[in-house]
C-alpha distance (Angstrom), angle and dihedral (degrees) to the residues before:
residue distance angle dihedral
M1 . . .
R2 3.71 . .
R3 3.67 137.5 .
L4 3.81 122.7 -161.7
A5 3.95 115.5 160.0
L6 3.78 143.0 -162.9
A7 3.78 95.9 -119.2
L8 3.84 118.4 -149.8
L9 3.81 92.6 20.4
P10 3.78 136.3 95.3
L11 3.80 86.9 -118.8
A12 3.68 103.5 84.7
L13 3.88 110.5 -170.5
A14 3.86 111.1 -179.5
G15 3.62 134.4 -132.2
C16 3.82 132.1 -114.4
A17 3.72 119.9 -103.0
G18 3.76 93.2 -128.5
T19 3.85 93.7 46.5
I20 3.83 109.4 134.7
P21 3.85 109.8 -133.1
N22 3.81 115.3 -124.1
A23 3.76 113.9 -109.4
Q24 3.80 87.0 -110.2
T25 3.77 113.4 46.2
S26 3.66 130.7 -170.0
T27 3.80 123.8 -126.9
A28 3.77 124.3 -123.0
P29 3.82 117.5 -82.0
P30 3.86 107.5 -96.2
P31 3.89 108.3 -106.7
S32 3.77 114.6 -129.1
R33 3.74 117.1 -115.3
L34 3.81 114.1 -90.3
P35 3.75 129.0 -154.3
Y36 3.84 110.9 -106.5
E37 3.78 111.5 -145.5
T38 3.70 131.7 136.9
V39 3.75 117.5 -11.4
T40 3.87 120.0 -112.7
P41 3.85 109.0 -146.6
A42 3.74 114.4 -120.3
P43 3.81 113.3 -98.1
S44 3.77 125.7 -145.6
R45 3.96 105.6 -87.8
P46 3.76 116.9 -102.2
V47 3.76 99.7 -124.7
A48 3.89 98.0 134.7
P49 3.86 117.8 109.6
P50 3.77 113.9 -81.4
P51 3.73 126.1 -109.3
T52 3.82 117.7 -85.7
G53 3.78 109.1 -68.8
G54 3.82 95.2 36.4
A55 3.74 131.9 -99.0
S56 3.76 104.6 -99.6
S57 3.72 100.0 93.2
S58 3.82 98.4 42.7
Y59 3.77 105.0 31.7
V60 3.80 114.0 126.3
I61 3.73 117.5 -158.8
P62 3.78 110.5 -123.1
R63 3.80 108.4 -137.1
A64 3.81 126.5 -150.2
T65 3.76 140.3 174.7
P66 3.74 119.1 -112.7
L67 3.76 123.9 -129.0
P68 3.76 116.2 -107.5
A69 3.79 120.9 -94.4
M70 3.75 123.1 -111.3
T71 3.79 116.8 -101.7
G72 3.68 136.1 -174.3
A73 3.89 132.0 53.3
G74 3.67 122.9 -12.9
V75 3.74 143.1 152.4
I76 3.86 114.6 -58.8
A77 3.78 105.9 -138.6
S78 3.77 113.0 -133.5
A79 3.83 127.9 -158.8
D80 3.96 91.7 -95.4
I81 3.69 91.7 53.5
A82 3.80 105.2 47.1
Q83 3.89 144.4 -12.6
A84 3.87 80.9 -112.9
A85 3.77 89.6 79.0
G86 3.80 111.0 178.1
Q87 3.82 92.0 16.5
T88 3.71 117.1 130.4
L89 3.79 114.4 -124.9
R90 3.91 112.2 -155.5
R91 3.82 127.9 -167.9
G92 3.72 107.3 -110.0
P93 3.88 129.4 -141.3
D94 3.87 124.5 -77.8
I95 3.67 108.3 -71.2
A96 3.74 93.0 -138.7
G97 3.90 88.3 63.5
L98 3.75 95.2 55.5
P99 3.78 119.4 106.9
I100 3.76 96.4 -110.5
A101 3.78 123.3 157.6
S102 3.78 115.1 -132.0
D103 3.78 92.9 -132.1
D104 3.81 92.1 51.9
A105 3.78 89.0 48.9
R106 3.70 93.3 49.5
A107 3.83 91.0 51.9
A108 3.88 90.0 45.8
L109 3.82 89.4 52.3
A110 3.78 91.7 52.2
A111 3.83 90.8 49.2
F112 3.74 92.4 46.6
R113 3.87 92.3 51.2
L114 3.84 84.9 55.8
T115 3.78 93.6 57.2
C116 3.81 94.9 47.1
P117 3.72 96.1 95.3
S118 3.77 89.6 55.8
V119 3.75 103.5 41.8
T120 3.80 93.1 50.3
R121 3.76 92.7 59.0
R122 3.78 110.8 24.0
Q123 3.76 124.7 84.0
D124 3.87 115.9 -109.2
A125 3.87 106.4 -121.3
S126 3.86 88.0 -157.5
G127 3.76 91.3 60.4
L128 3.87 90.5 -136.9
T129 3.82 95.9 110.4
R130 3.79 140.0 30.7
P131 3.81 125.9 -146.5
E132 3.77 91.9 -108.5
D133 3.78 90.0 56.8
W134 3.82 91.4 68.7
R135 3.85 99.0 50.3
A136 3.77 95.3 84.5
P137 3.81 97.5 48.9
C138 3.85 89.1 42.0
D139 3.79 93.1 52.2
A140 3.74 89.7 46.4
A141 3.89 91.4 51.0
A142 3.71 91.3 49.5
A143 3.83 90.6 56.7
W144 3.82 98.7 34.4
G145 3.77 103.9 85.9
D146 3.82 119.8 -160.4
K147 3.92 102.1 -67.0
D148 3.80 120.0 109.0
P149 3.88 96.1 -4.0
V150 3.88 92.3 175.2
R151 3.84 88.3 61.7
F152 3.85 89.8 53.2
F153 3.81 92.6 58.7
A154 3.83 89.0 43.0
E155 3.79 93.2 54.2
A156 3.82 99.6 38.3
F157 3.74 101.6 38.4
E158 3.83 145.4 45.1
A159 3.73 125.0 -150.9
V160 3.80 119.4 -119.2
Q161 3.81 128.7 -173.4
I162 3.86 117.0 -144.3
G163 3.81 110.7 -147.9
E164 3.78 114.2 -42.6
G165 3.85 89.9 -17.4
A166 3.75 85.8 -130.5
A167 3.86 101.2 154.1
F168 3.77 134.7 -165.0
A169 3.81 116.9 -162.2
T170 3.84 129.3 -169.6
G171 3.82 129.0 171.4
Y172 3.74 142.6 -124.5
F173 3.82 136.5 -170.2
E174 3.74 142.4 -177.6
P175 3.75 108.5 -93.1
E176 3.83 125.2 -150.6
I177 3.79 117.1 -150.1
A178 3.74 135.5 168.9
G179 3.80 112.5 -86.2
T180 3.79 146.3 139.8
R181 3.71 138.3 -154.9
T182 3.91 93.1 -123.3
R183 3.79 128.7 45.9
Q184 3.75 113.8 -103.4
P185 3.77 138.3 152.5
G186 3.79 109.7 -57.6
F187 3.89 93.1 19.3
E188 3.74 105.4 82.0
V189 3.84 105.4 132.8
P190 3.88 109.4 100.4
V191 3.73 119.9 -133.0
Y192 3.82 104.7 -149.0
G193 3.83 129.9 -146.4
R194 3.81 120.4 -151.4
P195 3.79 110.8 -57.5
S196 3.74 116.3 -118.6
D197 3.84 94.6 -128.2
L198 3.88 96.6 47.2
V199 3.84 107.1 117.6
D200 3.84 127.7 -163.9
V201 3.84 117.0 -148.9
D202 3.78 123.4 -163.2
L203 3.78 102.2 -151.7
S204 3.88 91.9 -164.3
Q205 3.81 87.4 75.6
F206 3.73 90.2 66.6
S207 3.90 101.2 42.6
P208 3.80 135.8 -0.4
E209 3.82 86.4 -133.4
W210 3.82 86.6 72.4
A211 3.81 96.9 50.7
G212 3.84 108.9 153.2
K213 3.70 95.5 12.1
K214 3.73 122.6 119.6
I215 3.78 137.3 173.1
R216 3.84 137.5 -166.7
G217 3.70 129.9 -146.5
K218 3.90 142.6 115.9
V219 3.70 140.2 -95.5
K220 3.75 118.0 -103.1
G221 3.71 113.3 -178.0
S222 3.70 104.6 -51.7
D223 3.90 95.8 -24.8
F224 3.84 131.0 84.8
V225 3.76 107.0 -134.6
P226 3.81 137.8 176.0
Y227 3.78 116.7 -78.8
D228 3.71 123.6 -110.7
D229 3.75 114.3 -71.3
R230 3.78 129.4 -132.1
T231 3.83 94.7 -87.6
Q232 3.69 95.2 49.7
I233 3.86 91.9 47.9
E234 3.75 95.6 48.3
Q235 3.83 88.3 49.3
G236 3.76 88.7 58.1
S237 3.81 106.7 -95.5
L238 3.79 94.4 142.0
N239 3.75 95.9 61.4
G240 3.76 104.6 145.2
R241 3.83 95.7 -2.0
A242 3.82 99.5 82.3
P243 3.81 132.5 36.0
I244 3.76 118.8 -116.0
I245 3.80 107.6 -133.0
A246 3.68 99.6 178.6
W247 3.92 145.2 -14.3
A248 3.76 123.5 -116.6
A249 3.87 125.3 -154.3
D250 3.67 101.8 -141.8
E251 3.81 127.9 42.8
I252 3.73 94.2 -156.9
E253 3.79 95.8 50.8
F254 3.85 88.2 44.4
F255 3.90 89.9 51.1
F256 3.81 89.2 58.6
L257 3.74 94.0 43.3
Q258 3.74 84.8 57.3
V259 3.72 90.4 52.6
Q260 3.73 91.9 51.6
G261 3.86 89.9 46.9
S262 3.80 98.6 -136.9
G263 3.78 140.3 36.7
R264 3.75 150.0 134.9
L265 3.81 130.0 -76.1
R266 3.82 111.7 -152.5
A267 3.88 117.3 -161.1
P268 3.74 124.1 -150.2
D269 3.80 88.9 -104.4
G270 3.75 89.1 60.0
S271 3.86 96.6 -108.7
V272 3.82 115.8 137.4
V273 3.81 131.4 -144.9
R274 3.71 115.4 -163.5
I275 3.83 116.6 -149.9
G276 3.72 129.3 -169.6
Y277 3.95 136.6 -171.3
A278 3.86 112.4 -72.5
S279 3.78 100.0 166.7
Q280 3.88 146.2 -46.0
N281 3.77 134.3 -120.5
G282 3.84 92.8 -115.1
R283 3.81 94.6 -116.4
D284 3.74 122.2 136.1
Y285 3.78 114.4 -89.1
T286 3.81 114.4 -124.5
G287 3.82 119.6 -167.4
I288 3.72 106.6 -135.6
G289 3.90 94.1 -160.6
A290 3.86 87.0 66.7
L291 3.83 91.9 48.5
M292 3.78 91.6 48.7
R293 3.91 93.0 46.2
D294 3.84 90.7 48.1
R295 3.77 91.3 51.3
G296 3.78 92.9 49.2
L297 3.74 94.9 -114.5
L298 3.65 97.3 128.3
A299 3.79 122.4 67.4
P300 3.85 121.6 -136.6
G301 3.73 109.0 -72.0
Q302 3.86 92.4 16.6
A303 3.94 94.9 96.5
S304 3.68 95.1 103.0
M305 3.81 133.5 96.9
Q306 3.71 91.2 -97.5
G307 3.84 92.9 47.8
I308 3.80 94.2 47.8
V309 3.86 91.1 49.4
A310 3.72 91.7 50.7
W311 3.79 93.6 52.7
L312 3.87 92.3 47.2
R313 3.76 91.3 52.6
A314 3.93 90.8 47.2
N315 3.85 90.5 49.3
P316 3.84 105.7 35.0
E317 3.85 103.0 167.7
Q318 3.81 94.0 41.4
G319 3.82 88.8 42.6
R320 3.77 94.2 53.0
A321 3.84 88.8 50.1
I322 3.84 90.2 50.9
M323 3.69 92.8 49.7
R324 3.78 91.3 52.0
E325 3.80 89.4 56.9
N326 3.80 82.5 75.6
K327 3.73 95.5 77.6
S328 3.78 92.7 -175.8
F329 3.81 115.1 106.8
V330 3.83 125.4 -170.2
F331 3.84 124.3 -147.4
F332 3.68 121.6 -153.7
R333 3.85 144.7 -152.7
E334 3.74 130.3 -157.8
L335 3.78 113.6 -98.9
T336 3.85 113.8 -145.3
G337 3.83 100.1 166.7
P338 3.75 132.0 49.3
G339 3.86 118.2 -37.9
P340 2.85 174.1 -16.7
L341 3.89 87.3 -71.7
G342 3.75 126.4 -142.2
A343 3.72 132.6 -144.8
L344 3.75 91.9 -82.1
G345 3.72 92.1 54.9
Y346 3.77 96.3 -108.4
Q347 3.81 130.7 114.5
V348 3.78 113.0 -86.3
E349 3.77 118.2 -134.2
A350 3.87 130.0 -141.5
G351 3.71 110.2 -109.3
S352 3.81 94.7 8.5
T353 3.87 107.5 61.5
V354 3.70 122.3 78.8
A355 3.86 126.8 179.5
A356 3.73 116.9 -132.7
D357 3.71 142.5 171.7
P358 3.85 106.0 -92.7
K359 3.90 91.5 -155.6
F360 3.76 86.0 70.3
I361 3.82 108.6 19.1
P362 3.81 123.4 50.0
L363 3.76 107.7 -120.3
G364 3.78 107.6 -116.7
A365 3.75 94.5 30.0
P366 3.85 117.3 128.2
V367 3.76 115.2 -115.0
F368 3.82 129.3 -153.7
L369 3.78 117.0 -152.0
S370 3.77 124.9 -167.6
M371 3.82 107.0 -178.3
D372 3.72 143.4 163.2
R373 3.83 88.9 -106.6
A374 3.77 115.7 65.6
E375 3.93 98.4 -144.7
P376 3.82 96.2 74.0
N377 3.71 97.4 41.2
G378 3.85 117.3 118.4
L379 3.76 134.6 30.9
W380 3.78 129.2 -13.9
V381 3.83 133.8 163.6
A382 3.81 120.9 -128.3
Q383 3.80 99.3 -123.1
D384 3.80 100.3 144.5
T385 3.85 144.9 42.3
G386 3.83 133.1 -150.0
G387 3.79 137.2 -157.3
A388 3.76 91.9 -121.7
I389 3.82 96.1 36.7
K390 3.73 100.4 100.9
G391 3.75 132.6 152.5
A392 3.74 139.2 40.2
N393 3.72 97.9 -76.7
R394 3.81 103.4 30.3
F395 3.78 116.6 114.6
D396 3.86 139.7 175.1
T397 3.80 114.8 -155.2
F398 3.71 121.0 -146.6
W399 3.90 118.9 -134.4
G400 3.77 107.9 176.5
A401 3.84 126.4 -127.1
G402 3.70 134.9 -46.8
D403 3.86 139.4 55.9
Q404 3.82 96.9 -56.8
A405 3.75 92.2 46.2
R406 3.80 89.4 52.2
T407 3.78 91.7 48.0
I408 3.86 95.9 49.5
A409 3.76 94.7 41.1
G410 3.80 96.4 42.0
G411 3.77 92.0 56.2
M412 3.78 100.7 31.7
S413 3.76 111.4 129.7
A414 3.92 112.8 147.0
R415 3.68 135.7 164.5
G416 3.80 132.3 -168.8
L417 3.77 140.2 83.5
A418 3.92 129.8 -13.9
L419 3.81 123.8 -168.6
I420 3.90 120.8 -174.9
L421 3.74 115.1 -144.8
L422 3.77 112.3 -138.4
P423 3.90 130.9 -178.4
R424 3.86 110.3 -81.8
G425 3.79 111.3 -89.2
T426 3.84 95.7 30.5
Y427 3.83 94.8 107.6
D428 3.75 92.7 52.7
R429 3.76 91.0 47.7
L430 3.78 92.3 52.4
A431 3.78 91.4 45.0
A432 3.78 90.2 54.4
Q433 3.77 92.2 45.7
A434 3.71 92.0 52.2
R435 3.76 96.7 55.9
């Protein structure tokens, strides 16, 4: 699936798993310092459907106090250890002593089991782990069962803090909007599949200096040029070059479904088509919420998904122009199996899946969050990525589908501490390697 996000805003809109990072990527927004006082235990995450009438108007944000970050000496990561070259890796606290709810740990264990076939054979882009490091915890997970899941993580993993551990977390969800397979009155917004002339280029094939960098574009004559941007596509430039797999009813709702990277199209007859990320046009992602905030278009308390949508509807022409300032455009495919799918190709789970930057966080690794909002606190598994999820401690939490998921994800903006759970012995190996 995909995950793009409105960075620096309460609205967290996640990135697709297959999104190709730009050659120049931004770093995560630096979290502000938080007062560390008493610790609020992690609650079970509210992912159940909301009461009748929805949750948007009455939802009260549960506040919490983050745990303090680790200080003192650590391992200085070098370029041959991790993408996070120069970052200090510090040994974290005993996992058994962390405020982890059993239900959250049980869900994280199920998610971790799902990732094991991938983590035991794929190369970790962060450089922190090797495929063989994951075999012991994966074998243990397969034999563990569901009892005492917190103890499983305490015995199989060790906590590591990357850099200052200062984390910023947003949220994403699976939206459901009005849509049909065939064009008809009221359903005029095309949902495009991957264009036939869209080309992916792995720049590492041309120079080791470009390792990990990829771009997308198209061939024009003898030149490789940027692909059509959002404005060109919405004005019909893809005619005959990309399949139309469905038609949406509302351009604003479809815009935000693109930002999420997957969703459901519900037809008037009640039938549902599930769509997921297939590709993207290679253009830079621009969070329109940040633009609107910087231009003074959003009143205090309006910088949420709900507030942004309300403004766009009240100002349709100006709103369309602002949406087109996000030149990124997502292409979809129909999902017929489980989903939505994350970057590892497995189904993501509400309250268990988090998107992370694979240059810093091993995909498949458990992640412990202790934030100033209670909802994201506890264990997650890094199963996804996102175009705006950049940096060692930048995360996007997945909340599922429905009104409550939309409410929580649309307003999620949390800061605090992040710890990465790595297979036992990893820290000592990295310390020895850094000497």
